C-alpha positions as CSV (number, residue, x, y, z in Angstrom):
1,X,-65.1,-6.7,-44.5
2,X,-61.9,-6.6,-46.5
3,X,-60.7,-10.1,-47.4
4,X,-57.2,-11.5,-47.1
5,X,-56.1,-12.1,-50.7
6,X,-53.8,-14.6,-52.3
7,X,-52.5,-12.3,-55.0
8,X,-50.1,-12.8,-57.9
9,X,-48.1,-9.8,-59.2
10,X,-46.6,-9.8,-62.6
11,X,-44.1,-7.3,-64.1
12,X,-42.2,-7.0,-67.4
13,X,-39.7,-4.2,-67.0
14,X,-38.0,-1.9,-69.6
15,X,-35.1,-4.3,-69.8
16,X,-37.4,-6.8,-71.5
17,X,-35.3,-9.7,-70.1
18,X,-37.8,-11.6,-68.0
19,X,-41.4,-12.0,-66.8
20,X,-41.2,-11.6,-63.1
21,X,-44.0,-13.0,-61.0
22,X,-44.7,-13.6,-57.3
23,X,-47.6,-15.1,-55.4
24,X,-48.1,-13.2,-52.1
25,X,-50.6,-13.3,-49.3
26,X,-51.8,-9.8,-48.4
27,X,-54.0,-9.1,-45.5
28,X,-55.8,-5.8,-44.7
29,X,-54.0,-5.6,-41.3
30,X,-50.7,-5.1,-43.2
31,X,-49.5,-8.7,-43.4
32,X,-47.3,-9.5,-46.4
33,X,-46.1,-13.0,-47.0
34,X,-44.4,-14.2,-50.3
35,X,-45.5,-17.7,-51.3
36,X,-43.7,-18.3,-54.6
37,X,-41.4,-16.3,-57.0
38,X,-40.9,-17.2,-60.6
39,X,-38.9,-15.6,-63.5
40,X,-39.9,-16.6,-67.0
41,X,-37.8,-16.0,-70.1
42,X,-38.8,-13.2,-72.4
43,X,-38.3,-14.1,-76.1
44,X,-35.6,-12.1,-77.8
45,X,-37.6,-11.6,-81.0
46,X,-40.6,-10.2,-79.0
47,X,-38.2,-7.9,-77.0
48,X,-36.7,-6.6,-80.2
49,X,-40.1,-6.0,-81.7
50,X,-41.3,-4.1,-78.6
51,X,-38.1,-2.0,-78.7
52,X,-38.9,-1.2,-82.4
53,X,-42.4,-0.1,-81.4
54,X,-41.0,2.1,-78.6
55,X,-38.7,3.8,-81.2
56,X,-41.7,4.3,-83.5
57,X,-43.8,5.7,-80.7
58,X,-41.0,8.1,-79.9
59,X,-40.9,9.4,-83.5
60,X,-44.7,9.7,-83.6
61,X,-44.9,11.6,-80.3
62,X,-46.8,8.8,-78.6
63,X,-49.4,8.4,-81.4
64,X,-50.1,4.7,-81.6
65,X,-51.8,4.7,-85.0
66,X,-49.0,6.8,-86.6
67,X,-46.4,4.6,-85.0
68,X,-48.0,1.4,-86.2
69,X,-47.9,2.6,-89.9
70,X,-44.1,2.6,-89.8
71,X,-43.7,-0.9,-88.4
72,X,-43.0,-4.0,-90.5
73,X,-45.3,-6.1,-88.2
74,X,-48.8,-5.6,-86.6
75,X,-49.3,-4.4,-83.1
76,X,-52.1,-7.1,-82.7
77,X,-49.5,-9.7,-83.3
78,X,-47.1,-8.2,-80.7
79,X,-49.9,-7.9,-78.2
80,X,-51.0,-11.5,-78.7
81,X,-47.5,-12.8,-78.3
82,X,-46.9,-10.6,-75.2
83,X,-50.1,-11.7,-73.4
84,X,-49.2,-15.4,-74.3
85,X,-45.8,-15.0,-72.7
86,X,-47.2,-13.3,-69.6
87,X,-50.0,-15.9,-69.3
88,X,-47.5,-18.8,-69.6
89,X,-45.3,-17.3,-66.8
90,X,-48.3,-16.9,-64.5
91,X,-49.5,-20.5,-65.1
92,X,-46.0,-21.8,-64.5
93,X,-45.8,-19.9,-61.2
94,X,-49.0,-21.5,-60.0
95,X,-47.7,-25.0,-61.0
96,X,-44.4,-24.2,-59.2
97,X,-46.2,-23.2,-56.1
98,X,-48.4,-26.3,-56.1
99,X,-45.4,-28.5,-56.7
100,X,-43.5,-26.9,-53.9
101,X,-46.6,-27.2,-51.7
102,X,-46.4,-23.5,-50.9
103,X,-50.1,-23.4,-51.9
104,X,-52.7,-26.2,-51.8
105,X,-52.7,-28.7,-54.7
106,X,-55.9,-27.1,-56.1
107,X,-55.4,-23.6,-55.0
108,X,-55.5,-20.6,-57.4
109,X,-54.7,-16.9,-56.7
110,X,-57.7,-14.8,-56.0
111,X,-56.4,-12.0,-58.2
112,X,-53.5,-11.0,-60.5
113,X,-51.9,-7.6,-60.5
114,X,-50.6,-6.9,-64.0
115,X,-48.5,-3.8,-64.8
116,X,-48.3,-4.3,-68.5
117,X,-45.3,-3.3,-70.7
118,X,-44.5,0.4,-70.7
119,X,-43.9,1.6,-74.3
120,X,-44.0,5.4,-73.9
121,X,-44.4,7.8,-71.1
122,X,-44.7,11.6,-71.1
123,X,-45.4,12.7,-67.5
124,X,-46.8,16.1,-66.6
125,X,-43.4,17.4,-65.4
126,X,-42.2,17.3,-69.0
127,X,-45.5,17.8,-70.9
128,X,-46.5,21.0,-69.2
129,X,-43.3,22.8,-70.2
130,X,-44.3,22.3,-73.8
131,X,-48.0,22.8,-73.5
132,X,-48.6,19.2,-74.2
133,X,-51.0,16.7,-72.6
134,X,-49.3,14.0,-70.6
135,X,-49.8,10.4,-71.5
136,X,-48.6,6.9,-70.7
137,X,-48.7,3.8,-72.9
138,X,-48.8,0.4,-71.3
139,X,-49.3,-2.6,-73.6
140,X,-51.5,-5.4,-72.2
141,X,-55.2,-6.2,-72.2
142,X,-56.3,-7.3,-68.7
143,X,-59.3,-9.0,-70.2
144,X,-57.2,-11.2,-72.5
145,X,-55.0,-12.2,-69.6
146,X,-58.0,-13.0,-67.3
147,X,-59.4,-15.2,-70.0
148,X,-56.2,-17.2,-70.3
149,X,-55.8,-17.6,-66.5
150,X,-59.4,-17.9,-65.5
151,X,-58.5,-15.5,-62.7
152,X,-59.6,-11.8,-62.2
153,X,-56.9,-9.4,-63.4
154,X,-56.3,-5.9,-62.0
155,X,-54.3,-3.6,-64.4
156,X,-53.8,-0.1,-65.9
157,X,-52.7,1.4,-62.6
158,X,-50.8,4.3,-64.1
159,X,-53.8,5.9,-66.0
160,X,-55.6,7.0,-62.9
161,X,-52.6,8.8,-61.5
162,X,-51.9,10.5,-64.8
163,X,-55.6,11.5,-65.2
164,X,-55.4,13.1,-61.7
165,X,-52.3,15.2,-62.5
166,X,-49.7,12.7,-61.3
167,X,-46.5,11.5,-62.9
168,X,-47.9,8.0,-63.4
169,X,-44.9,6.6,-61.6
170,X,-43.2,5.4,-59.5
171,X,-45.6,3.2,-57.7
172,X,-42.9,1.4,-55.7
173,X,-42.9,3.9,-52.8
174,X,-46.5,3.1,-51.7
175,X,-45.6,-0.6,-51.5
176,X,-42.4,0.2,-49.7
177,X,-44.4,2.3,-47.2
178,X,-46.3,-0.9,-46.4
179,X,-43.0,-2.9,-46.1
180,X,-41.6,-0.2,-43.8
181,X,-44.2,-1.2,-41.1
182,X,-42.3,-4.4,-40.9
183,X,-38.7,-3.0,-41.0
184,X,-39.7,-0.4,-38.3
185,X,-40.6,-3.3,-36.0
186,X,-37.0,-4.6,-36.5
187,X,-35.6,-1.1,-35.7
188,X,-34.7,-0.3,-39.3
189,X,-36.3,3.1,-39.7
190,X,-36.2,5.6,-41.4
191,X,-35.4,3.6,-44.5
192,X,-34.8,4.1,-48.2
193,X,-35.6,1.4,-50.7
194,X,-33.7,1.7,-54.0
195,X,-34.7,-0.3,-57.0
196,X,-32.2,-1.0,-59.7
197,X,-34.1,-1.8,-62.9
198,X,-33.6,-0.4,-66.4
199,X,-34.6,2.9,-64.7
200,X,-33.8,3.3,-61.0
201,X,-36.3,4.5,-58.4
202,X,-36.0,5.4,-54.8
203,X,-38.5,5.4,-51.9
204,X,-38.0,7.3,-48.7
205,X,-40.1,6.3,-45.7
206,X,-39.3,8.6,-42.8
207,X,-40.4,10.8,-39.9
208,X,-41.4,14.3,-41.0
209,X,-41.7,17.3,-38.7
210,X,-45.3,17.8,-37.6
211,X,-46.5,14.5,-38.9
212,X,-47.6,11.6,-36.6
213,X,-47.5,8.9,-39.2
214,X,-44.5,8.0,-41.4
215,X,-44.2,10.1,-44.6
216,X,-43.4,8.6,-48.0
217,X,-41.5,10.2,-50.8
218,X,-40.2,8.7,-54.0
219,X,-38.9,9.5,-57.5
220,X,-37.1,7.9,-60.4
221,X,-33.3,8.3,-60.2
222,X,-32.8,7.9,-64.0
223,X,-31.0,5.2,-66.1
224,X,-29.7,2.4,-64.0
225,X,-29.2,-0.9,-65.9
226,X,-29.9,0.8,-69.2
227,X,-26.4,1.7,-70.2
228,X,-24.5,-1.3,-68.8
229,X,-27.1,-3.6,-70.4
230,X,-26.9,-1.8,-73.7
231,X,-23.1,-2.1,-73.7
232,X,-23.3,-5.8,-72.8
233,X,-25.8,-6.5,-75.7
234,X,-23.9,-4.5,-78.3
235,X,-20.3,-5.5,-77.6
236,X,-20.5,-8.8,-75.7
237,X,-23.7,-10.4,-77.1
238,X,-25.1,-11.0,-73.6
239,X,-28.0,-9.5,-71.8
240,X,-26.1,-7.9,-69.0
241,X,-22.7,-7.7,-67.3
242,X,-22.9,-11.0,-65.4
243,X,-21.4,-10.5,-61.9
244,X,-19.7,-7.3,-63.1
245,X,-17.0,-9.4,-64.9
246,X,-16.7,-7.0,-67.8
247,X,-16.6,-3.8,-65.7
248,X,-14.5,-5.1,-62.8
249,X,-11.1,-4.8,-64.4
250,X,-11.9,-1.4,-65.8
251,X,-11.4,2.1,-64.5
252,X,-13.9,4.9,-63.9
253,X,-13.2,7.7,-66.3
254,X,-13.9,11.1,-65.0
255,X,-14.6,12.8,-68.3
256,X,-17.0,10.1,-69.4
257,X,-18.7,10.2,-66.0
258,X,-19.3,13.9,-66.5
259,X,-20.6,13.4,-70.0
260,X,-23.0,10.8,-68.8
261,X,-24.2,13.0,-66.0
262,X,-24.7,16.0,-68.2
263,X,-26.0,14.5,-71.5
264,X,-27.2,10.9,-71.1
265,X,-30.7,11.5,-69.8
266,X,-32.2,14.5,-71.6
267,X,-36.0,14.9,-71.5
268,X,-38.1,15.7,-74.6
269,X,-37.9,19.4,-73.6
270,X,-34.1,19.4,-73.5
271,X,-33.7,19.3,-69.7
272,X,-31.3,17.1,-67.7
273,X,-33.6,14.6,-66.0
274,X,-31.0,13.8,-63.3
275,X,-31.1,17.3,-61.9
276,X,-34.8,17.8,-62.2
277,X,-36.6,18.3,-58.9
278,X,-39.2,15.7,-57.9
279,X,-42.0,14.7,-58.4
280,X,-40.5,13.2,-61.5
281,X,-40.7,10.0,-63.5
282,X,-38.4,8.8,-66.3
283,X,-38.6,7.0,-69.6
284,X,-35.9,5.1,-71.6
285,X,-36.8,7.1,-74.7
286,X,-34.8,9.9,-73.1
287,X,-31.6,7.9,-72.6
288,X,-29.1,8.8,-75.2
289,X,-26.6,6.4,-76.8
290,X,-23.6,8.7,-76.5
291,X,-20.8,7.9,-78.9
292,X,-18.2,8.3,-76.2
293,X,-19.9,5.6,-74.2
294,X,-20.5,3.3,-77.2
295,X,-16.8,3.5,-78.2
296,X,-17.3,5.4,-81.5
297,X,-15.9,8.7,-80.3
298,X,-12.9,9.6,-78.2
299,X,-12.7,10.7,-74.6
300,X,-9.7,12.8,-73.7
301,X,-8.3,12.1,-77.2
302,X,-8.7,8.4,-77.3
303,X,-11.5,5.8,-77.5
304,X,-11.8,4.2,-74.1
305,X,-11.4,0.4,-73.7
306,X,-14.7,-1.6,-73.3
307,X,-13.9,-2.4,-69.6
308,X,-13.4,1.3,-68.8
309,X,-16.7,2.3,-70.5
310,X,-18.6,-0.5,-68.7
311,X,-17.0,0.3,-65.3
312,X,-17.9,4.0,-65.8
313,X,-21.5,3.2,-66.8
314,X,-21.8,1.0,-63.7
315,X,-20.4,3.7,-61.4
316,X,-22.8,6.2,-63.0
317,X,-25.7,4.0,-61.9
318,X,-24.5,4.2,-58.2
319,X,-23.5,7.8,-58.5
320,X,-26.8,9.2,-59.6
321,X,-28.7,7.0,-57.1
322,X,-26.7,8.7,-54.3
323,X,-27.1,12.1,-56.0
324,X,-30.8,11.8,-55.8
325,X,-30.7,11.6,-52.0
326,X,-30.1,15.4,-52.2
327,X,-33.9,15.7,-52.9
328,X,-34.9,14.4,-49.5
329,X,-36.9,17.2,-47.9
330,X,-35.0,19.1,-45.3
331,X,-37.8,18.7,-42.7
332,X,-37.4,14.9,-42.8
333,X,-35.1,12.6,-40.9
334,X,-32.5,11.3,-43.2
335,X,-32.5,7.5,-43.5
336,X,-29.6,5.4,-42.4
337,X,-31.0,2.1,-43.7
338,X,-30.9,1.4,-47.4
339,X,-32.7,-1.6,-48.9
340,X,-31.5,-2.6,-52.4
341,X,-33.7,-4.5,-54.8
342,X,-33.9,-5.1,-58.5
343,X,-31.6,-6.9,-60.9
344,X,-29.0,-4.1,-61.2
345,X,-27.9,-4.6,-57.6
346,X,-26.9,-8.2,-58.4
347,X,-23.9,-6.6,-60.1
348,X,-21.3,-6.4,-57.3
349,X,-19.5,-3.6,-59.0
350,X,-22.5,-1.3,-58.8
351,X,-23.4,-2.4,-55.3
352,X,-19.9,-1.9,-53.9
353,X,-19.6,1.5,-55.5
354,X,-22.9,2.7,-53.9
355,X,-21.9,1.2,-50.5
356,X,-18.5,2.9,-50.7
357,X,-20.1,6.2,-51.7
358,X,-22.4,6.1,-48.7
359,X,-19.6,5.1,-46.4
360,X,-17.1,7.7,-47.7
361,X,-14.6,5.0,-48.6
362,X,-11.4,6.2,-50.1
363,X,-11.0,6.3,-53.9
364,X,-14.6,7.1,-54.9
365,X,-14.7,9.7,-57.6
366,X,-16.8,12.8,-57.0
367,X,-17.0,15.3,-59.8
368,X,-15.7,18.7,-58.6
369,X,-19.0,20.4,-59.3
370,X,-20.8,18.0,-57.0
371,X,-18.4,18.0,-54.0
372,X,-20.6,20.4,-52.0
373,X,-23.8,18.5,-52.7
374,X,-22.3,15.2,-51.7
375,X,-20.8,16.7,-48.6
376,X,-24.3,17.9,-47.7
377,X,-25.8,14.4,-48.2
378,X,-23.2,12.9,-45.9
379,X,-23.6,15.6,-43.3
380,X,-27.2,14.7,-43.0
381,X,-26.1,11.2,-42.0
382,X,-24.0,12.6,-39.3
383,X,-22.1,10.0,-37.3
384,X,-24.5,7.2,-38.2
385,X,-23.0,4.4,-40.2
386,X,-25.4,3.6,-43.0
387,X,-26.7,0.1,-43.4
388,X,-26.7,-0.7,-47.1
389,X,-28.0,-4.2,-47.8
390,X,-30.2,-6.2,-50.0
391,X,-33.9,-6.1,-48.9
392,X,-33.4,-9.8,-48.0
393,X,-31.6,-8.5,-44.9
394,X,-34.9,-6.9,-43.9
395,X,-37.0,-9.9,-44.7
396,X,-38.1,-9.3,-48.3
397,X,-36.9,-11.1,-51.4
398,X,-35.4,-8.5,-53.7
399,X,-36.2,-10.7,-56.7
400,X,-39.9,-10.5,-55.9
401,X,-40.0,-6.8,-55.2
402,X,-41.2,-5.3,-58.6
403,X,-43.8,-8.0,-59.1
404,X,-45.0,-7.7,-55.5
405,X,-45.6,-4.0,-56.0
406,X,-48.5,-4.8,-58.4
407,X,-49.8,-7.6,-56.2
408,X,-50.1,-5.0,-53.5
409,X,-51.6,-2.5,-56.0
410,X,-54.2,-5.0,-57.0
411,X,-55.2,-5.8,-53.4
412,X,-55.5,-2.0,-52.6
413,X,-57.8,-1.7,-55.5
414,X,-60.1,-4.4,-54.1
415,X,-59.9,-2.8,-50.7
416,X,-60.7,0.6,-52.1
417,X,-57.5,2.1,-50.9
418,X,-55.2,4.7,-52.6
419,X,-52.0,3.5,-54.3
420,X,-50.6,6.9,-55.3
421,X,-50.0,10.0,-53.1
422,X,-49.2,13.7,-53.8
423,X,-45.8,13.4,-52.0
424,X,-44.7,10.7,-54.5
425,X,-46.2,11.4,-58.0
426,X,-47.5,14.9,-57.5
427,X,-51.1,13.6,-58.0
428,X,-53.8,16.1,-57.0
429,X,-55.2,13.8,-54.3
430,X,-54.6,10.2,-52.9
431,X,-55.8,8.1,-55.8
432,X,-57.2,4.6,-56.1
433,X,-55.6,3.1,-59.2
434,X,-56.5,0.5,-61.7
435,X,-59.4,-1.5,-63.3
436,X,-60.4,-5.2,-62.9
437,X,-61.4,-7.7,-65.6
438,X,-63.1,-11.0,-64.8
439,X,-62.9,-14.1,-67.1
440,X,-65.5,-13.6,-69.8
441,X,-67.1,-17.0,-69.3
442,X,-67.7,-16.5,-65.6
443,X,-69.9,-14.4,-63.3
444,X,-67.7,-12.0,-61.3
445,X,-69.6,-13.0,-58.1
446,X,-68.2,-16.5,-58.5
447,X,-64.8,-15.1,-57.4
448,X,-63.9,-13.8,-53.9
449,X,-62.8,-10.5,-55.5
450,X,-66.1,-10.1,-57.3
451,X,-68.1,-10.8,-54.1
452,X,-66.0,-8.4,-52.1
453,X,-66.5,-5.6,-54.6
454,X,-70.2,-6.3,-54.9
455,X,-70.5,-6.0,-51.1
456,X,-68.9,-2.5,-51.2
457,X,-70.9,-1.4,-54.2
458,X,-67.8,-0.8,-56.4
459,X,-68.0,-3.8,-58.7
460,X,-69.6,-1.9,-61.6
461,X,-67.2,1.0,-61.4
462,X,-64.1,-1.2,-61.1
463,X,-65.2,-3.1,-64.2
464,X,-65.9,0.1,-66.2
465,X,-64.4,0.3,-69.7
466,X,-65.0,4.0,-69.8
467,X,-61.9,5.8,-71.2
468,X,-60.4,2.8,-73.0
469,X,-60.0,3.7,-76.7
470,X,-57.9,0.6,-77.5
471,X,-58.3,-2.5,-75.4
472,X,-54.7,-3.5,-75.9
473,X,-53.4,-0.3,-74.1
474,X,-53.9,1.7,-71.0
475,X,-56.6,4.4,-70.8
476,X,-54.2,7.4,-70.6
477,X,-52.6,6.9,-74.0
478,X,-51.8,9.9,-76.2
479,X,-54.9,11.9,-76.9
480,X,-56.9,10.5,-73.9
481,X,-58.2,14.0,-73.1
């Protein structure tokens, strides 16, 4: 029998600005109930070192050993610091939940779902064009975290998808499929969930011709917070444009918008990621620091003011999110409900632009070459007025969304259920994702999760270390084949 699980999800995104955690009760009948959310600070020095490692990996074509030789610090030190930061955030979440009495005074989560820190990603959609093997590099040893927390840890979810021909991301659509059961009961269906992180991603849960059950589709939209955050760090010395205050007085510049669309997200094979047909997943290593955006080269004969560059970057985030709706299959009902989650949507400039684009409000700039495409998107809406709201309007805390994805992924691993689908990542078959590590000083059967896995005969397989060449990283690192 599949147990109900008190599960903690933990996520550190590409923005490297926080450790997001959530404790959630997940039941096999579809119940999802958030217990406690927490956001821990991410040290600036560690964030900068991880960014340096990313750059080194990019130059070394994903080869970890080659990349490490070029660094002025050791990867073991980065890993130790990273796991310590994540562990401290998880423990603080438990303390917060006990203090708030959202869990019992002596209660502990049954399981932790840990995504790890993405440092490099070469999905099949890009790799095969260059006769390369795909890979994904996630930093974070589940065993080390399990030992700190004295809780079983599920992790390395992307590797199974990559190894079965998938993009390795996004995973959000499968979680959003589970949430859509609840929104449908409220009458909010079909629905699209749009996450605004460093990279944006979208999930479409809808009715498809000839299918009895809801169909799920999803893909990365491309850079979302990446460029506004980059501008904020470089020119204002802050992590992001707080409440859109920098961009609000600015003006969207058409020429810069076109440059961003055409040149800012170029894959390693030279293609424009934004126009690439799904399945697709993105990586910040493809996002280019264009001089026109950074204020070191003119646009239309003059360097644009900071506010105009920020406003255009923020409009671009909303613009390509809407553009990606053109990839919704024609045999599917087009959604009229849009649930927004992720830090990027806290910026009212971005949110208002997206809402205005969806509602055909006057004054929204559409590049001439996209007018027909945008008209087609709006035509599929018909006379329905789209509902564009935070996921909180549908009963789910947007601040908990990314972390909850991996709480859900961890629970599905215990329940032996797939967490990736061909319609999302292009994986060859529905795939069960991840591995579980138990605290070294404890028998797995002393934990609810261990007993459940033993009862189904999957405990040994789920603990397998086969395929791991470096315990600090995911299995599907460069050279995994």
